[in-house]
N, C-alpha and C positions, 0 to 999 in steps of 0.2 A: 650393577646398581652403584650409584655414587652415595657413599655413606657419610660424606662431609656434611656437617650440620645436624647429624642424627645422633641422639643420645641413647645408648644401649645400657640398660640395667643388666648386669651379669651377676646372677646370684648362684652361689654354691651351697648346697646342703651336704650332709655328712657322708657321702660315699667316697671315702678317702682313697679307695683303690682306683678311682676315676680321675682324681685331680691332675695327675701327670698328663692324662689324655686331653683334658680340656684347656690346659694352659696355652697350647699353641692355637687353639680356636679363639681364645680371648685376644691373642695377638693378631689374628686375622682381621678382627673388627678394627683394632687400632691401626693396623697397616692399611686398611681400606678407608681410613679417615674418620671413623666414628669416635665420639667421646664415650668411653666406657666407664660406667660407675659400678665398682665392685660392691656386692652385697653378700654378706657371709653369715652362716649359721654359727650358733654358739659352739657347736662341735668343732668347726674349723678353727675357731679362736682359742680353744682350750685343750685340744686333744692331740697328743703325739701318737703316731702309730708306726707300724713297720713300713708304711708308705711315705713317711716323712714327718717332720716336726711342724707343729702349728706355726711357730715363728717364721720358719722358712717359707711356708705357703703364703703367709701374710705379706712377707717381704716381696715375694715373686709377684703377687697380685698388684701391689703398689708400684713396683718397677715397670710392669707391663702396661698398666693403665695410666700411671701418672696421677692417680687420684687416691684419696684416703678411703679406707674401708668403712662401709656402713655395716655396723655389727649389732646394733640394738634396736628395739622397737621404737624408742624415742627418736633415734636418728633416721629411721625409715619412715616415720609417720608423715613428715612434710612432703614426701614424694607424691602424695595424693593431691593436696591443694596446689602444689607448685606445678603439677603436670610436667615434671622434668623429663620423664622417660618416654621416648617414642615407642620403644619395645622393651619388654623385660623377658629375659630367658633365665630359667632355673636349670642349670646344667653343671653337675648332676642333680637330678631331682629324685631323692630317695623315696622308698615306699612310705616312710614315716611322713615326709613332707606331702606326698601325694594324698595320703589318707587325711591329713589335717586340712589341706586345701579343699578336698572334696566335701569335708564336713564343717567348713566355715570356722575352723579353729585358727586364731591368730595369736601365736605365742612365740614368735621369733621375728628377727629383722627380715628374713626371707619371706615369711608369710605376710608380714605387714606390707612389704613392697608389692607382693602379689595382690593383696586386697586393694591397695591404692591403685594399681594398674587396672583392675577390674572395675573399680569405682569410676574410673575415667573412660571406660569403654575402649581401652587401648590394648593392643595384642600382648598376650602372655603366652610364652612358648616354653613347653616342658620337655626336657630330655631325661626321660626316666632311667633309673639305675636301681633296680630292686630285685632281691631274691624271691619276692613274693608276688610278682606281677601277674602270674597265672594262678595264684592261690587266693587268699582272702582279699588281697589288694586289687584283684581284677574288678571287683565291684566299684572301687573308687576310681580306677582308670576309666571305666565305662561312664561314670557320672561326669568326668571331666571331658571326655571325648565329645559329648553333646552340649557342653556349656558354651555360651557366647564368648567370643573373643579369646578362647583358649585353643592353642594349636600345639601339635606335638612334633618333635624331631622324630623322623622315622626310626622305628625300633624293632627288635626281634629277640629271639632266644639266644643267649650268649653261650650256653652250655647245656643243650637239651638232654644229654645223657646223664650227666652228674648233677645238674641243677635244673630239672624240668620246669620249675615255676619261675625261673629267673628271666627277667627282661631287661635289656639295656639298649639305649638309643645309640644310633650311629653318630657319635660326637663330631665326626668330620663333616656332618651335614647341618650343624647348628646355625652357621651363617646363612645358608640357603633356606633353612626353615624360617628364620627370622625375616628374610627378604620376602618370602611368600606370605608370611603373616602380616607384614606391613601392607601388602596388597589385598589382605582379607581372604587369603587362600591357605589351605592346608597343603603342605608339600607332599607330593605323592611319588611312589607308593608309600603308604603309612607303615605297612608291615613289610620288613625287609629281612634278608638273611644277614646275620652278623658273621664277619670273617675272623 
């Protein structure tokens, strides 16, 4: 697929352990010719963890995309009326974000961008990363699986023995899932084995 002329919203919620895995995927979009608009949660903007410093992640996102970060509800709100994004992906999409999205709670830039995308009937792609995907959050994932214009990056259990409820998307399939979503299709198979 030719990504030239396509604007991808790339949103990251607070699964810090997944940030290093998704940065090369963001670069794949840029290398393919897409304009990538980075949208980030408050957690990414304010929290240093053992996986990296907030400031370093912010700098890396700006360097890869060449765009400023959208980090507040006020900054994300115009995405609806402007219809800027052809596709929006939330990768990683935490259990918290999944839960809020499934229950129509808009309290972050990431969720405001998702609301804007759904308002416009444009594809929203979720790459889940949650320790509770087969626990209480399973109901929220199920609600989103049947929602219009919402697609998933194929996912599976990342550690069935030690974390039997944990689900993580195959982040290396984000671009392919977005390509399928732009064609109105769910990338299959949806349930995959994680390596």
